[in-house]
C-alpha positions, 0 to 999 in steps of 0.5 A: 466540479467537486473533488468527490465527483472528480475522484468518483473511481478512486480509492475503491478497495478492489473487491477485497475485504476492505471494500466490504468492511466499514472499518478495518477488515475495511534473522536469526542474527547470524551469518553476517561478515565484517563490513570494512571498507570495500575496495573495487575489484575487477570482475571475477568468474565464479563457480558456485550458487546464490541463495538468500531471503526475500522479505519485508518483515513478512516474506515476499509472496510468490516471489521470483528471484533473478540474478544478472551478471556483468555480461547480462546473463540472467537466471531465475528461481522461485522463492519459497513461502518463507521467503528463502531461495537457493540453487541459482547456479552462477557457474560460468557467470561473471560478477558483480551480480544484480538481483531482482525479486518480484512478488506480492507485498501487502497485496500489491505486486512490486519488485526490489533490487540488490547488488552483490560482488560474488556468489553466496548469500544475496538477500533482496529487501527494502533495505538492499533496494534503498542501498542500490537506489542511493548508490545508483542515484536513480531507479533500481529497476533500471538494472533490469530494464529491457536491453542491456539495462543499467550497469550496477553501482560499483562496490565503493558507491554501495559501501558509502551509501550502506554506511549512511543507512547503517548510521540512520538505523543505528538505534534500531540495529543495536536494539535488534542485536546487530552490529556492522552488518551487510544488508545484502549478504547477512544470512537471516530468516523471515521470522520477525527476529534479528534482521527481519525485525529491523525490516518490521521496525521501519517503513522504507520508501524510495522515490525520484526527486522531480527537481533533480531526477535523483533517487531518495529514501525515506525510513519511518519508524513503525515500531518506535518513532522518527523519520529519516530522509536520505539522498546521495549527499545528505541525511536528515532526521532520526529513528528511535527503536523505542519500547518496541525493540524488546517486544517479541513479534513472532506471535503475530505470525502465529496468529495469522498462519496457525490461527486464521489461515488454518481456519480458513483452509477448512472445507466448510464453515462449521469446521472453519469456525470450530478451528478459529474458536479452538485457536483462541486468537480473539482478544476479549475486546475484539470489535469489528464492523463488516459493511451494514451487518452484525457488529463482530465480537469475540463470541460471533467473529468465528462464525461470521468471518467464516461465512464471509470467507465462504461467500467470497470464495476463499474458504478452503484457501489460506491467509498470506503475507501478514505485513506490519503496517503500523504500531502504537507502543507508546499510548499505553504501556500496558498494551502494544497494538499493531495493524497488520495487512494481509491477503486471503487467497484461494486459487485465482480468488482473493481478498486483497488489502485486508487489515486487522489490529492485533494487541499484546497485553501483559502476560498474554499472547498476541490476539486479534483486536479487530479495530485499533480504536473505537473510531472509524478513521482511514487516511489515504491518497490517490491519483487519477488520469483521465484520457479522452480517447475519442479526440486526437491523442493528447487533446484532453488528458487531465490529472488529479491528486488528493488525500482522503480523510475518511472519518466516521461520525457514528461509531460502535460502543466505546466511542462518542459521537463525532461531529468535527475533526482537525488533521495536523501534519508534522512540524519541520523538526518532526517532534511536534505538530503544525499549529494550523490544521492541514484540513478540517472536517465537519458533519452538518445536520443537513447531511445527517438528514440525508442518511439512509437506514444503516448508513454510517455518517461521514465527516466532510472536508470543509463542510462541503458535499456530504461525506466528501473526504477529498483534499485536492493536491492540485488538479490539472485545472487548478493552476501552477500555484495549487500544484506547487502547494501540493508538491510542498505537502508531498515533500513534507510527508517524505521529510517529516514523516507520514503520521498525522494527528487527528483531533475528534470533536463532539460538536460542529464548532470543534470546541472543547477537549478533543479525542486525539489519535495518530494515523499513518497516511497510506501512500504519497502521490507523485509530484505534479510534474511526474504524473505524465510519466507515472506508470498508469494502467494502460487500456489496450488499443482494441478496447479503446476502439471498442469503447468509442463504438459501443452502443449498448446493444451487447450485454457485456463489454470486454476490457483489456489492459497491458501488464504493469509491474508497478500498479496492481489492478484491483477492479474495473468500472464502466460509468455512464452519465447520471448519478447513483446506481445509474452512473455505474453501468458495470463493475468487475474485480481484477484477478491477479495475473489476468489482463482482461475481463468481460463486464456484465452491463446492468445499464447500457449507454443510449448509443455510441455517442453517449458519455462512457467511461472505463476506469481501471483501478489499482494500487502500488506497493505504497498503497497509493490508489491509482485510477486510469479513466478512459472517456468517450462521448461521441467526439464532443469537445466538452463531455460535461455537455453529455452529462458527465457524472 
């Protein structure tokens, strides 16, 4: 079965702006103390309070901050929209203190952790989370596991790993004007300066190595360059702040908060468009494609975006959580370009995972650019678990991992036609690129002939299914060799960096001089052995029983699922046998915080024994697409005999 068929439910954008768009819409430095070597001390009772900042560059949205003392006492408070919190009393509590902050980061629910020895300033950021992960040697979430949980790492272990992180970040910290700081106890504001700019400058990821069961940390330059991989005993790679260190990022927040958000908060489309025009937030070269509609320019963008917001139910709401996803400060010294992810929210209604490029030109302020290039390229990753619920438990469960290389062939003005592409991964030293491409994609004449009016042609991996963008990283049925090869590729993305080089060619033979672009992959899948233990979105037992029995007579089908602290639900699809529209019998978006949805069926199964599949799709904080598919076909051993799509 082709990858495009296996992953039919993956990489949907959850009903957000990314689903509707073809392309992109597709501190202070003071208050830190000395950080000389820390000598472990006995627990100390305190009579004070805790305050600090919860941020990833942008503030964590809707964050709840909890502290847990040495005796297991937990107290919580909500953080403000600016990421700050205060007023958690530690009166009568005993240090050291573990902290947990949970909220939305780049449209996805996630939790970060921190450990401090005494009351006072206590920040929770990706850096404090990395510090705890390395010192603990495991998942920081264990600190707040049900029951007693895991004891926090001692002060000496935290200090040893802090020094490693500080050394790896030396150039970034120096350019931000910071010295020997403590990430957890230095007071700062989420204002894209000082410590907050450091958080903007690097993408920080933590994980567990499948072979050793020990934690690791990856830090990759967003502003600047380089990649560092750390575990408890070793550090490899370097980070360089580059020219981005001198660039003022505060104007990016102004674009989204004072510009877009103020306009979206308007009571009607006309006021929204008027506010957006008056804010002068669009670059002269602004360009964007929304679905198959009119291409956006600086002139028509205010009216069309406001119309889009009204149709989606977010007009009157706000733009929130603008997070830097990547920056290019090297390709042209005359301009600086970043891509920013954000949410549009209005009560329970939201568009998650939207993205726009912004540009800083000499002598000007930051402006919205729309697309970061004339070419339509997105590189992502997804995983899927498929479970047969009409057979004995565990009888048929399969896993799929893949990278997606979504490359458009017909582009807006300024881009030539694209008929082939080669994608390269970083070399081992991180300074160059592998000699052989990771994947090659082409667009055949036969695929062009199949296009419907208004469709954008997509390149296909290996010249296979038209528009097939998936590169398998080893499925359950592919064998140990394929799984090991996929695991190696995943290792390389952590140890070499997540950027890939994309070469675009005007002919199928991929001859001539290519156009070269650098893209960052969204999400990295787990190792194959870790898939079984991954925190998949779990459909509840009542829904499983109802799916087995559903005969299509009821006009709706209600799906319920368990809460998930790792994967944020985006949408649900009810699938039937067949292809095209008939295979998607029903679909609905998942509203944040909800755990059930009634899907209105536009097609019904022929009976209880027909092929039926409910796929619950979400994303984790790393933007990895995650799909849990539950299948029933009347107890037949092979659902393919029932016409599995």
